[in-house]
PANUKE-509643 format. One line per 3 residues: number of its first residue (from 0); their letters; for each residue x, y, z of C-alpha. Coordinates in steps of 0.2 Angstrom, whole numbers. Last residue first. Layout:
<fivos>
NUM) A) X:Y:Z | ...
</fivos>
This chain:
<fivos>
587) XXX) -101:-320:196 | -109:-304:191 | -98:-290:187
584) XXX) -96:-275:199 | -99:-258:190 | -85:-246:189
581) XXX) -84:-231:200 | -79:-214:192 | -62:-207:186
578) XXX) -62:-192:175 | -54:-189:157 | -71:-191:149
575) XXX) -74:-208:157 | -60:-217:166 | -65:-232:176
572) XXX) -64:-235:194 | -64:-251:205 | -47:-257:200
569) XXX) -39:-240:204 | -32:-230:190 | -15:-233:185
566) XXX) 0:-221:189 | 5:-231:204 | 7:-247:194
563) XXX) 18:-237:182 | 29:-230:196 | 30:-247:204
560) XXX) 36:-256:189 | 25:-266:178 | 33:-282:171
557) XXX) 26:-293:184 | 9:-291:176 | 7:-310:172
554) XXX) -11:-312:165 | -22:-328:168 | -21:-326:187
551) XXX) -24:-343:195 | -41:-347:201 | -49:-346:219
548) XXX) -64:-336:213 | -58:-320:221 | -41:-323:213
545) XXX) -48:-324:196 | -58:-308:199 | -42:-299:204
542) XXX) -33:-306:188 | -47:-300:177 | -46:-282:185
539) XXX) -28:-282:182 | -30:-287:164 | -43:-273:162
536) XXX) -31:-260:170 | -17:-265:159 | -28:-263:144
533) XXX) -34:-246:150 | -15:-240:152 | -12:-246:134
530) XXX) -27:-237:127 | -22:-221:137 | -4:-222:130
527) XXX) -10:-223:112 | -23:-209:114 | -11:-197:122
524) XXX) 2:-201:109 | -10:-198:95 | -15:-181:102
521) XXX) 3:-176:104 | 6:-181:86 | -9:-172:79
518) XXX) -3:-156:89 | 14:-158:81 | 7:-160:64
515) XXX) -4:-144:66 | 12:-134:72 | 21:-140:57
512) XXX) 7:-135:45 | 6:-118:53 | 25:-115:52
509) XXX) 25:-121:34 | 10:-109:30 | 19:-95:39
506) XXX) 35:-98:29 | 25:-98:13 | 17:-81:17
503) XXX) 34:-74:22 | 34:-60:9 | 50:-50:13
500) XXX) 52:-31:16 | 67:-21:16 | 64:-4:24
497) XXX) 73:12:23 | 67:26:34 | 72:44:31
494) XXX) 74:60:42 | 81:76:34 | 95:86:41
491) XXX) 105:83:25 | 103:64:27 | 97:56:43
488) XXX) 94:37:42 | 83:25:52 | 84:7:46
485) XXX) 69:-5:44 | 69:-24:42 | 52:-31:38
482) XXX) 45:-48:39 | 29:-49:30 | 12:-58:31
479) XXX) -1:-56:17 | -17:-46:15 | -31:-44:2
476) XXX) -39:-27:-1 | -36:-27:-20 | -23:-14:-18
473) XXX) -14:-25:-6 | -14:-24:13 | 1:-28:23
470) XXX) 2:-39:39 | 16:-39:52 | 33:-46:57
467) XXX) 47:-35:64 | 65:-30:63 | 71:-14:70
464) XXX) 85:-1:66 | 93:15:73 | 89:10:91
461) XXX) 82:27:98 | 76:35:82 | 69:18:76
458) XXX) 59:16:93 | 52:34:91 | 47:30:73
455) XXX) 37:15:79 | 28:25:91 | 24:39:78
452) XXX) 18:25:66 | 6:18:79 | 0:36:82
449) XXX) -2:40:64 | -14:24:63 | -13:9:52
446) XXX) 4:2:58 | -1:-16:61 | -11:-17:45
443) XXX) 3:-9:35 | -3:-2:19 | -11:15:21
440) XXX) -1:19:37 | 15:16:28 | 10:31:17
437) XXX) 3:32:-1 | 4:44:-16 | 21:36:-21
434) XXX) 12:19:-21 | 1:25:-35 | 16:32:-46
431) XXX) 24:14:-45 | 9:5:-50 | 0:-5:-37
428) XXX) -3:-24:-35 | 5:-25:-17 | 18:-39:-22
425) XXX) 21:-32:-40 | 24:-14:-34 | 35:-19:-20
422) XXX) 45:-30:-32 | 47:-16:-44 | 57:-5:-31
419) XXX) 50:9:-20 | 53:27:-18 | 47:42:-8
416) XXX) 33:33:2 | 25:44:15 | 28:38:33
413) XXX) 25:57:39 | 40:60:50 | 51:47:42
410) XXX) 49:51:24 | 50:33:17 | 61:23:6
407) XXX) 54:5:2 | 62:-11:-4 | 52:-26:-8
404) XXX) 62:-42:-7 | 66:-53:-22 | 78:-40:-29
401) XXX) 78:-36:-47 | 72:-19:-45 | 87:-15:-33
398) XXX) 99:-22:-46 | 91:-11:-60 | 92:4:-49
395) XXX) 111:0:-46 | 113:-1:-65 | 104:16:-66
392) XXX) 115:23:-53 | 131:17:-61 | 125:25:-78
389) XXX) 121:41:-69 | 138:41:-60 | 146:39:-78
386) XXX) 136:53:-84 | 140:64:-69 | 159:60:-72
383) XXX) 158:66:-90 | 146:81:-88 | 160:94:-90
380) XXX) 151:111:-89 | 154:123:-102 | 150:142:-102
377) XXX) 152:153:-117 | 151:172:-119 | 148:179:-136
374) XXX) 155:193:-147 | 151:211:-151 | 133:210:-153
371) XXX) 126:228:-154 | 114:234:-139 | 122:251:-138
368) XXX) 131:248:-122 | 139:233:-130 | 132:216:-132
365) XXX) 138:198:-129 | 128:184:-137 | 125:168:-126
362) XXX) 133:151:-127 | 129:137:-116 | 137:120:-117
359) XXX) 135:104:-107 | 152:95:-110 | 153:76:-113
356) XXX) 171:70:-114 | 180:58:-126 | 198:54:-121
353) XXX) 212:57:-133 | 225:63:-120 | 222:81:-126
350) XXX) 204:79:-123 | 192:76:-137 | 175:84:-137
347) XXX) 157:79:-136 | 143:92:-135 | 128:92:-124
344) XXX) 117:108:-127 | 112:118:-111 | 107:134:-120
341) XXX) 112:141:-137 | 107:160:-136 | 98:169:-149
338) XXX) 106:185:-156 | 102:179:-173 | 119:182:-181
335) XXX) 130:180:-166 | 121:164:-160 | 121:157:-178
332) XXX) 140:161:-179 | 143:151:-163 | 134:136:-169
329) XXX) 143:136:-186 | 160:138:-176 | 156:123:-165
326) XXX) 151:112:-180 | 167:117:-190 | 178:113:-175
323) XXX) 170:96:-173 | 173:92:-191 | 191:99:-191
320) XXX) 197:89:-175 | 198:101:-161 | 212:113:-153
317) XXX) 218:125:-167 | 201:125:-177 | 192:130:-160
314) XXX) 200:147:-162 | 215:156:-157 | 218:174:-152
311) XXX) 219:169:-133 | 224:151:-132 | 242:151:-126
308) XXX) 239:168:-117 | 227:159:-105 | 242:150:-98
305) XXX) 246:131:-94 | 239:122:-110 | 232:105:-112
302) XXX) 216:111:-120 | 206:106:-105 | 219:116:-94
299) XXX) 215:132:-103 | 196:128:-102 | 198:127:-83
296) XXX) 210:142:-81 | 198:154:-88 | 198:161:-106
293) XXX) 195:178:-112 | 197:184:-130 | 196:167:-139
290) XXX) 192:168:-158 | 175:165:-164 | 176:178:-178
287) XXX) 163:189:-169 | 174:189:-153 | 175:175:-140
284) XXX) 173:175:-121 | 176:160:-110 | 171:150:-95
281) XXX) 174:132:-94 | 167:126:-77 | 178:123:-62
278) XXX) 177:141:-57 | 193:148:-49 | 198:158:-65
275) XXX) 181:166:-66 | 180:171:-48 | 197:179:-49
272) XXX) 192:188:-64 | 177:194:-56 | 187:200:-41
269) XXX) 199:208:-53 | 185:218:-61 | 179:226:-45
266) XXX) 162:221:-39 | 147:231:-43 | 140:219:-56
263) XXX) 141:206:-43 | 130:215:-31 | 116:217:-45
260) XXX) 118:198:-48 | 116:194:-29 | 100:205:-29
257) XXX) 94:196:-44 | 98:179:-36 | 89:184:-20
254) XXX) 73:189:-29 | 62:176:-21 | 45:182:-27
251) XXX) 29:185:-16 | 12:187:-22 | -4:196:-15
248) XXX) -22:196:-11 | -27:208:4 | -44:207:11
245) XXX) -58:218:19 | -53:236:15 | -68:247:17
242) XXX) -75:255:1 | -93:254:6 | -96:240:-6
239) XXX) -82:230:1 | -63:232:-3 | -49:221:-9
236) XXX) -32:227:-6 | -20:222:-20 | -3:214:-16
233) XXX) 15:215:-22 | 30:207:-12 | 48:206:-19
230) XXX) 59:195:-8 | 77:195:-3 | 84:180:7
227) XXX) 94:179:23 | 99:162:28 | 99:159:47
224) XXX) 93:141:47 | 75:147:51 | 75:158:36
221) XXX) 77:177:39 | 68:189:27 | 74:204:17
218) XXX) 63:217:9 | 57:223:-8 | 40:232:-7
215) XXX) 23:233:-15 | 6:235:-7 | -6:243:-20
212) XXX) -14:260:-18 | -31:266:-14 | -26:273:3
209) XXX) -27:268:21 | -25:249:17 | -10:251:5
206) XXX) -2:265:16 | -3:254:32 | 5:239:23
203) XXX) 19:249:16 | 22:256:34 | 23:239:41
200) XXX) 35:233:29 | 46:248:31 | 46:246:50
197) XXX) 52:228:48 | 66:231:36 | 81:232:48
194) XXX) 73:218:59 | 73:206:44 | 56:199:42
191) XXX) 53:182:50 | 44:189:65 | 33:199:53
188) XXX) 26:182:46 | 22:175:63 | 13:191:68
185) XXX) 3:190:52 | -4:173:58 | -4:157:49
182) XXX) 4:146:62 | 20:142:52 | 31:128:56
179) XXX) 19:114:52 | 18:119:33 | 37:117:32
176) XXX) 48:133:32 | 62:139:21 | 53:156:18
173) XXX) 54:154:-1 | 49:136:1 | 34:140:12
170) XXX) 29:154:-1 | 30:140:-14 | 17:130:-6
167) XXX) 4:144:-6 | 2:154:10 | -14:158:20
164) XXX) -13:172:33 | -27:169:46 | -39:183:53
161) XXX) -35:187:71 | -42:205:68 | -51:207:51
158) XXX) -40:211:37 | -42:194:28 | -26:187:21
155) XXX) -21:179:5 | -4:173:-2 | 4:168:-18
152) XXX) 21:161:-21 | 34:166:-35 | 50:156:-37
149) XXX) 47:157:-56 | 49:138:-58 | 40:134:-42
146) XXX) 26:146:-45 | 23:138:-62 | 25:121:-55
143) XXX) 12:124:-42 | 0:132:-54 | 2:117:-66
140) XXX) -1:105:-52 | -16:113:-46 | -24:113:-64
137) XXX) -18:96:-67 | -25:89:-51 | -42:98:-54
134) XXX) -43:92:-72 | -39:74:-66 | -53:75:-53
131) XXX) -65:82:-65 | -60:68:-78 | -62:55:-65
128) XXX) -78:62:-59 | -85:62:-76 | -79:44:-79
125) XXX) -87:38:-62 | -104:47:-67 | -104:38:-84
122) XXX) -100:21:-76 | -114:24:-63 | -126:29:-77
119) XXX) -122:13:-87 | -125:2:-71 | -142:10:-68
116) XXX) -147:8:-86 | -142:-10:-86 | -151:-14:-69
113) XXX) -167:-5:-76 | -167:-15:-92 | -164:-31:-82
110) XXX) -179:-28:-70 | -190:-39:-80 | -177:-53:-79
107) XXX) -184:-59:-63 | -184:-78:-66 | -166:-76:-72
104) XXX) -161:-69:-55 | -152:-52:-53 | -135:-45:-49
101) XXX) -127:-28:-49 | -110:-20:-52 | -99:-35:-48
98) XXX) -82:-30:-41 | -77:-44:-30 | -87:-36:-16
95) XXX) -103:-37:-27 | -98:-56:-30 | -97:-59:-11
92) XXX) -114:-51:-9 | -122:-62:-22 | -114:-78:-15
89) XXX) -122:-73:2 | -139:-70:-6 | -139:-86:-17
86) XXX) -135:-88:-35 | -144:-102:-44 | -154:-94:-59
83) XXX) -140:-82:-63 | -138:-64:-71 | -123:-56:-64
80) XXX) -120:-38:-70 | -102:-31:-74 | -100:-13:-78
77) XXX) -84:-10:-88 | -71:2:-81 | -55:-2:-90
74) XXX) -37:-3:-84 | -36:-22:-84 | -32:-33:-70
71) XXX) -49:-31:-62 | -57:-38:-78 | -47:-55:-75
68) XXX) -53:-56:-57 | -71:-52:-62 | -71:-66:-75
65) XXX) -65:-78:-62 | -79:-73:-51 | -91:-75:-65
62) XXX) -86:-93:-68 | -79:-102:-83 | -79:-119:-91
59) XXX) -95:-128:-85 | -103:-111:-81 | -107:-103:-64
56) XXX) -113:-85:-61 | -121:-81:-78 | -114:-65:-85
53) XXX) -119:-49:-92 | -105:-37:-97 | -107:-19:-102
50) XXX) -100:-6:-114 | -89:-19:-122 | -70:-17:-121
47) XXX) -60:-16:-137 | -51:-27:-134 | -61:-37:-121
44) XXX) -68:-50:-133 | -52:-61:-134 | -51:-62:-115
41) XXX) -69:-69:-114 | -65:-82:-127 | -50:-88:-118
38) XXX) -59:-89:-102 | -74:-99:-108 | -93:-97:-111
35) XXX) -94:-83:-124 | -109:-74:-132 | -106:-58:-142
32) XXX) -118:-44:-143 | -123:-28:-152 | -139:-25:-142
29) XXX) -152:-12:-148 | -159:-6:-132 | -177:0:-129
26) XXX) -180:-10:-112 | -189:-23:-122 | -174:-25:-133
23) XXX) -163:-28:-117 | -177:-41:-111 | -176:-51:-128
20) XXX) -157:-51:-127 | -157:-58:-110 | -170:-71:-115
17) XXX) -159:-75:-130 | -144:-78:-119 | -155:-90:-108
14) XXX) -158:-100:-124 | -140:-100:-129 | -135:-109:-112
11) XXX) -117:-107:-109 | -118:-89:-104 | -105:-74:-102
8) XXX) -114:-61:-113 | -103:-46:-120 | -114:-31:-124
5) XXX) -111:-16:-135 | -127:-6:-134 | -136:4:-148
2) XXX) -150:14:-140 | -167:11:-148 | -176:26:-156
</fivos>
């Protein structure tokens, strides 16, 4: 049964289009086709996109090369086969580089069916690869995000001597290490265990391998910056068919916050009260009637009061407009009745001076030792200044994106792009997210190797800034000259490079044109001077001949000074190709 095929034919000759359709039908396709021969018609038939495009190379109003350019600007993958009677080998190669899938001559249409089948199969394979790559990226991304959110990393280690210890990315975060600071050995891991916990870790590992038990322990680690963290490790020992341990597969979780919480619970009540009172956020406790029981100094000041006693026993109705107070009480009663906390909700309140402020509120039920709800604990974080800062930052970002120059923020050590403005995306032809997956070495022709970037970074570290000219490569493979001003920065012990890049294509064209004009002027001057000197030489020769014949000199040469006369070639030599050679003696 013929396979339906949506075809867009770029052809100005209807007869040739019919020949193409005939060959498609011979190849067991049922073409559903449209024929166009101009750019507007071509664009109009790309939505929805066809399954394949068959195009003549040259038409009166349109060309295959232009069609390929337009197709590249769209997020679609449509096979493009050139069918032409005039295309040569060199032109065909250029067309393939421009994005054509295949090409064939009109007098060899018998292979059209095979070319179409191959193009469609290639598209199918590309789509399957894209889906597989995306699925793999999603899977890896979900795992990394889950580990990051839970502060849980995973690791695996073969139990053979000198076997590597492999960490997931979150383990590096937990240990405060970069991937280049850990050599993957057990000894390197043990070196980061707190000395007081080292023997317990070794003992737990020995018991797990010697017995059929899991490895599980809580211990401390020391980060490179001296920070001490608590971790919980659990691993399973994998054994071979003979029961011998061959591998350990485990997880590690940062439990520092849990340990800190446990320590806080042991603190004296006055220490907790001091902490609450010195905290800049609003912290309070309410009873089941939404009346304040405990209030820290921050929320007391927010109500325009001086002492907690001035608000204890009162409710929101005493401090807020009736409609806002009613909403707050309804939210709190829902928390008290359902036991479900209210997390990170933005509320708008009026301060005593009438200013509207934004507060991020969290309210959780407070339970007694029997699990009964006896009130709620609330925390409010004033977001007003942050919101204002975000608005200013957004405005600044818009200003950056409106810049005529491209702006890049780089991770200094790797040259990885951390952020770019819209001008950079527009000039290079990439989307913002695509550029953030690239490095300077992927874009800058003059810094195309890690060694070249390392040398440039060394200069930036020494001088702080550098201006240079180079070439950059766009997404489509084209290049253009730039002038880049780079500055080296260190923020929070991390190295960055900020580069402002200007497209100097037009300037370079102007410089080239000026140089060409200067060269033409020099050549013109040389020709003009040469002709003048040759004319003087010929007049001198005529004068000499006249004297030999006893005739007066027909040309007065008294205007020549000694320097000019000395610069002339001798009367018996002529200049040929820039060299002097004897001249022939004329007959009398």
